[in-house]
C-alpha positions in Angstrom: 0.0 0.0 0.0 1.3 3.4 -1.0 2.0 5.9 1.8 1.8 9.7 2.2 4.9 11.2 3.8 4.6 14.8 5.2 8.0 16.4 5.5 9.2 18.8 8.2 11.5 21.7 7.4 14.5 20.1 9.2 14.4 17.1 6.9 14.8 19.4 3.9 17.6 21.3 5.6 19.3 18.0 6.4 19.0 16.7 2.9 17.7 19.2 0.3 16.8 16.4 -2.1 15.0 14.3 0.5 11.6 14.7 -1.2 12.9 12.8 -4.2 13.8 9.7 -2.1 10.5 8.2 -1.1 10.1 5.9 -4.2 6.5 5.5 -5.5 4.9 7.1 -2.5 3.3 10.6 -2.2 5.4 13.3 -0.6 3.7 16.4 0.9 5.5 19.6 1.7 3.2 21.9 3.8 3.1 25.5 2.8 4.3 26.3 6.3 7.6 24.5 5.5 7.9 26.6 2.3 7.5 29.8 4.5 10.2 28.6 6.9 12.6 27.9 4.0 11.9 31.3 2.6 13.0 32.8 5.9 16.2 30.8 5.8 17.2 31.2 2.1 18.9 34.6 2.6 21.3 33.5 5.2 24.9 32.7 4.3 25.2 29.5 6.3 24.5 25.8 5.3 20.9 26.2 6.3 20.5 29.0 3.8 22.2 27.0 1.1 20.0 24.0 1.7 16.9 26.2 1.6 18.0 27.7 -1.8 18.6 24.2 -3.2 15.1 23.1 -2.2 13.6 26.2 -3.8 15.4 25.6 -7.1 14.4 22.0 -7.2 10.8 22.7 -6.4 10.7 25.3 -9.2 11.9 22.6 -11.6 8.9 20.4 -10.5 6.6 23.4 -10.8 7.5 23.7 -14.5 6.2 20.1 -15.0 2.8 20.7 -13.5 0.7 22.0 -10.7 2.3 21.3 -7.3 -0.9 21.8 -5.4 -2.5 19.0 -7.5 0.6 16.8 -7.5 3.6 16.3 -9.9 5.1 12.9 -10.7 8.6 12.2 -9.5 11.3 10.2 -11.4 10.7 7.3 -9.0 7.0 7.1 -9.8 5.8 8.9 -6.8 3.9 12.2 -6.4 5.1 15.5 -5.0 2.5 17.9 -3.5 2.9 21.4 -1.9 -0.2 21.7 0.2 -1.9 24.7 1.8 -2.6 24.8 5.5 -5.9 23.2 6.4 -8.6 24.1 8.9 -7.7 22.9 12.4 -8.3 19.2 12.9 -6.0 18.8 15.8 -7.4 19.0 19.4 -7.8 22.6 20.5 -4.8 22.3 22.8 -2.6 22.6 19.7 -2.3 26.3 18.8 -1.7 26.8 15.1 0.3 29.9 15.7 3.2 27.6 16.3 4.8 26.4 13.0 5.3 22.8 14.3 1.7 22.5 15.1 0.7 23.8 11.6 2.9 21.1 10.0 1.5 18.5 12.4 -2.1 19.7 11.5 -1.4 19.1 7.8 -0.2 15.6 8.5 -3.1 14.9 10.8 -5.5 16.1 8.1 -4.2 13.6 5.7 -4.5 10.9 8.3 -8.1 11.9 8.9 -8.8 11.5 5.2 -7.9 7.8 5.6 -4.6 8.1 4.0 -1.7 5.9 5.2 0.1 9.0 6.5 3.5 9.4 8.2 5.1 12.6 9.5 8.8 12.7 8.8 10.8 14.9 11.1 14.1 15.1 12.8 12.5 16.9 15.7 12.1 14.4 18.6 9.4 16.6 20.3 7.3 16.8 17.2 7.4 13.1 16.8 6.2 12.8 20.4 3.4 15.2 19.6 2.4 13.1 16.6 2.4 10.0 18.8 0.1 11.8 21.3 -2.6 12.3 18.7 -2.2 8.8 17.2 -0.2 9.9 14.1 2.7 7.8 12.8 6.0 9.7 12.8 9.5 8.7 12.0 13.0 10.1 11.7 14.5 10.7 8.2 16.4 7.4 7.7 18.2 7.9 4.3 21.9 8.0 4.8 21.8 6.6 8.4 24.7 4.4 9.4 24.7 1.2 11.5 27.2 2.4 14.1 27.6 -1.0 15.6 29.2 -2.1 12.3 31.2 1.1 11.6 34.6 0.5 10.1 37.3 0.8 12.8 40.3 1.1 10.6 42.4 -1.3 12.7 41.9 -5.0 13.5 43.8 -7.5 15.7 44.7 -10.9 14.2 46.3 -14.0 15.8 49.1 -15.5 13.7 52.0 -17.9 14.3 55.1 -16.5 15.9 56.9 -17.5 12.7 54.7 -15.2 10.7 55.5 -12.3 13.0 59.2 -13.0 12.6 58.8 -13.2 8.8 57.0 -9.9 8.8 59.8 -8.2 10.7 62.4 -9.8 8.4 60.7 -9.2 5.0 58.6 -6.1 5.9 55.6 -7.6 4.2 53.3 -10.7 4.6 50.3 -12.2 2.8 47.2 -11.1 4.7 45.9 -13.8 7.0 42.4 -12.3 6.7 40.1 -11.9 3.7 38.2 -8.7 2.7 40.5 -6.2 4.3 40.3 -2.6 3.1 43.1 -0.6 1.5 45.1 1.2 4.2 43.5 -0.7 7.0 45.9 -1.4 9.9 46.5 -4.9 11.2 48.1 -5.8 14.5 49.6 -9.3 14.2 49.7 -11.1 17.5 51.8 -14.3 18.1 49.7 -17.2 19.2 52.6 -18.6 21.1 53.9 -15.5 22.8 51.4 -12.8 23.8 54.1 -10.2 24.1 55.2 -10.6 20.5 53.3 -8.5 17.9 53.8 -6.3 14.9 51.7 -3.6 13.2 51.2 -3.5 9.4 49.0 -1.7 6.9 47.1 -3.2 4.0 48.8 -2.3 0.8 46.3 -0.2 -1.2 47.9 -1.4 -4.5 47.5 -5.1 -3.4 45.0 -5.7 -0.6 46.2 -9.3 -0.2 49.5 -8.0 1.3 50.2 -6.3 4.6 53.2 -4.0 4.5 55.3 -2.6 7.3 54.9 0.9 8.5 57.4 3.6 7.7 60.0 4.5 10.3 58.4 6.3 13.3 58.0 10.0 12.5 58.2 13.0 14.8 56.6 15.9 12.9 57.4 19.2 14.5 59.0 17.3 17.4 55.8 15.4 18.3 56.1 11.6 18.7 53.2 9.2 18.8 52.3 8.0 22.3 50.5 4.8 21.3 49.9 2.5 18.4 46.7 4.4 17.4 48.6 7.7 17.1 51.4 5.9 15.3 48.9 4.6 12.7 47.3 8.0 12.4 50.6 9.6 11.5 51.2 6.9 8.9 48.0 8.1 7.1 48.4 11.8 7.8 51.9 11.9 6.3 51.2 9.8 3.2 50.4 12.1 0.3 48.8 9.3 -1.7 46.0 9.0 0.9 43.8 12.0 -0.1 41.1 11.6 2.6 41.7 10.6 6.2 38.9 10.3 8.8 39.6 9.9 12.6 37.1 9.2 15.3 37.8 9.5 19.0 36.8 11.0 22.3 38.4 14.1 23.7 42.1 13.6 24.6 42.8 10.8 22.2 45.1 13.0 20.1 43.2 13.1 16.8 43.3 16.9 16.5 46.9 17.2 17.7 48.0 14.5 15.2 46.3 16.1 12.3 47.7 19.6 13.2 51.4 18.5 13.5 51.3 16.4 10.4 49.6 19.3 8.5 52.2 21.7 9.7 55.0 19.3 8.7 53.5 18.9 5.1 52.4 22.5 4.5 55.0 24.5 6.4 58.1 22.3 6.7 58.0 20.4 3.5 55.9 22.8 1.4 54.1 19.8 -0.2 50.9 21.8 0.2 50.4 25.6 -0.2 48.8 26.1 3.2 47.2 24.4 6.1 43.5 25.1 6.4 41.7 24.3 9.7 37.9 24.6 9.8 35.0 23.5 12.0 31.3 24.0 12.0 29.8 26.7 14.1 27.0 25.2 16.2 25.8 27.7 18.7 25.1 26.4 22.1 24.4 29.9 23.4 24.6 32.9 21.2 25.3 32.6 17.5 28.6 34.0 16.1 26.8 37.0 14.7 26.0 38.3 18.2 29.6 38.1 19.4 31.4 41.4 19.2 34.7 41.8 17.3 36.3 41.0 13.9 35.8 37.7 12.1 39.0 36.4 13.6 38.0 37.4 17.1 34.6 35.8 16.7 36.2 32.6 15.4 38.6 32.4 18.3 35.6 31.8 20.6 34.6 28.7 18.5 38.2 27.6 17.7 39.5 27.4 21.2 40.6 23.8 21.0 42.4 24.4 17.7 44.2 27.4 19.1 45.2 25.5 22.2 46.7 22.7 20.1 48.5 25.1 17.8 50.0 27.0 20.8 51.2 23.7 22.3 52.8 22.7 19.0 54.4 26.1 18.4 55.8 26.2 21.9 57.3 22.8 21.4 59.0 23.9 18.2 59.8 27.5 19.0 59.8 27.9 22.8 61.3 31.4 22.7 58.9 32.8 20.1 55.9 30.6 19.7 53.3 33.4 19.4 55.4 35.4 16.9 55.9 32.3 14.8 52.2 31.5 14.9 51.3 35.1 13.8 53.9 35.0 11.1 52.4 31.8 9.6 48.9 33.4 9.8 50.0 36.6 8.1 51.8 34.8 5.4 48.8 32.6 4.7 50.6 29.3 5.5 47.9 28.7 8.1 44.2 29.6 7.7 41.6 29.1 10.4 38.0 29.4 9.2 34.4 28.2 9.8 33.0 25.7 7.5 30.7 28.4 6.1 33.7 30.3 4.8 35.0 27.3 3.0 31.9 26.7 1.0 32.0 28.0 -2.5 35.8 28.1 -2.7 38.1 25.9 -4.8 40.9 24.6 -2.7 43.8 23.2 -4.8 47.0 21.8 -3.2 45.9 22.4 0.4 46.1 20.4 3.6 42.6 20.8 5.0 41.5 19.7 8.4 37.7 19.6 9.2 37.3 19.3 12.9 34.1 18.4 14.9 32.6 16.9 11.7 30.0 15.1 13.8 28.1 18.4 13.8 27.8 18.4 10.0 25.1 16.7 7.9 26.0 14.2 5.2 25.0 16.8 2.6 27.3 19.4 4.2 30.3 17.1 4.4 29.8 16.1 0.8 29.7 19.8 -0.1 33.0 20.4 1.7 34.8 17.4 0.2 33.7 18.5 -3.3 35.7 21.7 -2.8 39.0 19.8 -2.6 40.9 20.7 -5.7 43.8 18.9 -7.4 46.5 17.9 -5.0 44.5 18.6 -1.8 44.4 16.3 1.2 41.4 16.4 3.6 41.5 15.2 7.2 38.1 14.8 8.9 37.9 14.4 12.7 35.3 14.3 15.4 33.5 12.3 18.0 30.0 11.1 17.0 29.0 10.7 20.6 29.5 14.5 21.3 27.0 16.1 18.9 25.7 19.7 19.5 23.4 19.8 16.4 19.9 19.0 17.7 18.9 17.3 14.4 21.8 14.9 14.2 22.6 11.8 16.0 25.4 9.1 16.1 23.9 7.4 13.0 23.0 10.4 10.8 25.9 12.8 11.0 28.4 13.6 8.3 31.4 12.0 10.0 30.0 8.5 10.3 28.4 8.8 6.9 31.8 9.4 5.3 33.5 6.5 7.2 30.7 4.2 6.1 30.7 5.3 2.4 34.4 5.6 1.8 35.6 2.3 3.1 37.4 0.3 0.5 38.8 3.2 -1.5 42.5 3.3 -2.3 42.9 7.0 -1.5 41.1 6.7 1.8 42.2 5.8 5.3 40.5 5.7 8.7 41.3 5.2 12.3 39.1 5.0 15.5 40.9 6.1 18.6 40.2 4.4 21.9 43.1 5.4 24.1 43.0 8.8 25.9 46.4 10.5 26.4 45.3 13.5 28.5 45.0 12.9 32.2 43.5 10.1 34.3 40.5 12.3 35.0 39.9 13.1 31.3 40.1 9.5 30.4 37.7 8.6 33.2 35.2 11.3 32.1 35.4 10.2 28.4 34.7 6.6 29.5 32.0 7.1 32.2 30.2 10.4 31.6 
């Protein structure tokens, strides 16, 4: 039986083409949603961009027929833009509230004996729908099974002779099938638990595991554990164009990406500059309400980045860390920006770090990655269990989406960090709270 899906505004902001992804069913966009999108489309952020994409796409459908009567989609479904209806919800629901007007439209379709479902990323609106007996669900397209998310590193038991052979020949035939290019493998001796070796799946021949390069120390920073060691292997390899790293606070993912970026962009000049960006997700006031220049505004949101950069600069230039940092900024060897300022630019031959990517939608992360020009390397980091965006969760954010979709590509590498290297307290907080 065909269904009628009524879409909330946040679904269209999350995925501007969502209304084309419901197969042969009917999709209804309430006029209240169009009004909300109209309010957003003039803003310069990702929300405004999504609103403009929706408007353009709807205009294409409008050219094919009357949207209020229904226009056929490529999948065989029907798209309708519907006016608000007379109130059919209980009188407790005031239609002055936008959410209640959207809910009222969905409830009207249900009252007309349609098999209606409200699709929204707003948990409270789903609860309201449940209260009046209306089916409601989250937008599921692009969601990831987090329990099966690619970790980037596995442990394998092999014979002690195989471990010895690996150390001698720096390569071994993989003892496991279906490993991904650039996946890390820890070989453990069955006979001696203390004997082990770490290798990496050869992207040119996934049946082989090759030894890691000699341990690096970019900008004087050495890895403190095997995860950081493996991360540096990917971050310093110019053939790996996209690296993702997942980990809790204090695991070193941001520090590793910064020191390797500085090594490649500043020390070796393989890349023209190091760009560090992160999404601005206001917990309190938006950036526009904070006084000061763009740089002063950004410093509020980029505190963790600045802290790490100061630490690295102090390690390398203890007598003039601040001066060196300012010199690199002024000479455009380092650029710190919000994700909004990256959009629309072409970025050739850059080392780009996207931090806190768990606060980006899949559509936003795709937009950012599409800006990577020839010779650019992109590093995406974050913690999917620390999300500030109210309409994202561990299964629907841009970070886990990229990890899930990019696995198996030769130019891609991933690592999930589990070991905290801050303090005992920080590790305990990350584990328990």
